[in-house]
C-alpha positions as CSV (number, residue, x, y, z in Angstrom):
1,M,2.7,9.7,-0.3
2,G,6.0,10.9,-1.7
3,E,7.8,9.9,1.4
4,L,6.2,6.4,1.3
5,L,7.1,6.0,-2.3
6,G,10.6,7.1,-1.6
7,K,11.1,4.7,1.3
8,A,9.7,1.8,-0.7
9,G,11.6,2.7,-3.9
10,A,8.3,2.8,-5.8
11,S,6.7,5.3,-8.1
12,D,3.0,4.4,-8.6
13,V,1.1,7.2,-6.9
14,V,-2.2,5.3,-7.2
15,D,-0.8,2.3,-5.4
16,A,0.4,4.5,-2.6
17,H,-2.9,6.3,-2.4
18,V,-4.8,3.0,-2.1
19,V,-2.5,1.8,0.7
20,V,-2.6,5.0,2.6
21,I,-6.4,5.2,2.4
22,A,-6.8,1.6,3.4
23,A,-4.5,2.1,6.4
24,T,-6.4,5.3,7.4
25,T,-9.7,3.5,7.3
26,G,-8.6,0.1,8.6
27,S,-9.8,-1.5,5.4
28,P,-8.3,-4.5,3.6
29,V,-7.3,-4.2,-0.1
30,L,-8.5,-6.8,-2.6
31,T,-6.3,-6.9,-5.8
32,S,-5.2,-9.2,-8.5
33,D,-1.6,-7.8,-8.3
34,P,-0.6,-7.5,-4.6
35,D,3.2,-7.3,-4.9
36,D,3.7,-3.5,-5.1
37,L,0.9,-2.8,-2.6
38,R,2.5,-5.2,-0.1
39,R,5.8,-3.6,-0.6
40,L,4.3,-0.1,0.1
41,S,2.3,-1.5,3.1
42,N,5.4,-2.8,4.8
43,Y,6.7,0.8,5.2
44,L,3.6,1.9,7.1
45,P,3.4,1.9,10.9
46,T,0.7,-0.7,10.7
47,P,0.7,-2.8,7.5
48,V,-2.5,-3.1,5.5
49,V,-4.1,-6.5,4.9
50,I,-3.8,-7.2,1.2
51,R,-5.5,-10.2,-0.4
52,R,-5.1,-11.6,-3.9
53,I,-8.4,-12.2,-5.7
């Protein structure tokens, strides 16, 4: 997670954990605040589907 946070220039470990687990399981993420999650997701080999609710 530290590497992902560093690449994205982010610091929220919880956001990184959510994105990594979603990528690992192939699950979408539903959130009211998608901006940071999308930024992190863009640094993964396969970006995660993130939907605003």
